[in-house]
C-alpha positions in Angstrom: 0.7 -24.1 -8.7 1.2 -20.4 -8.4 -2.3 -19.6 -9.5 -3.7 -22.2 -7.0 -1.7 -20.6 -4.2 -3.1 -17.1 -5.0 -6.7 -18.5 -5.2 -6.3 -19.9 -1.7 -4.9 -16.6 -0.5 -7.8 -14.7 -2.1 -10.4 -16.9 -0.3 -8.6 -16.4 3.0 -8.5 -12.7 2.4 -12.2 -12.6 1.7 -13.0 -14.3 5.0 -10.5 -12.7 7.3 -9.6 -9.2 6.1 -12.1 -6.3 6.1 -13.5 -4.9 2.9 -12.5 -1.4 1.9 -14.9 -1.0 -1.1 -17.1 1.6 0.3 -14.5 3.6 2.2 -12.6 6.7 1.0 -9.1 5.3 0.2 -7.5 8.7 0.8 -8.5 8.7 4.4 -7.0 5.3 5.3 -4.1 4.9 7.7 -0.8 3.3 6.7 -1.7 -0.2 7.8 -5.0 0.0 6.0 -3.3 1.1 2.8 -0.9 -1.8 3.1 -3.9 -4.2 3.4 -5.5 -2.7 0.3 -2.2 -3.0 -1.6 -1.8 -6.6 -0.4 -5.4 -7.5 -1.5 -4.8 -5.8 -4.9 -1.6 -7.8 -5.4 -3.3 -11.1 -4.6 -6.2 -10.3 -6.8 -3.9 -9.2 -9.7 -2.0 -12.5 -9.5 -5.2 -14.6 -9.4 -6.4 -13.0 -12.6 -3.2 -13.5 -14.5 
């Protein structure tokens, strides 16, 4: 159940949220850093 929930969240994130892969993470604002952390948390939980 938990893994399914995070898989759904990961798909939603991929569609809605911007990608930060090619940007310098040290130059991001606070909100952008929070989005990166959220995406990392969801990805980490999908892979567990």
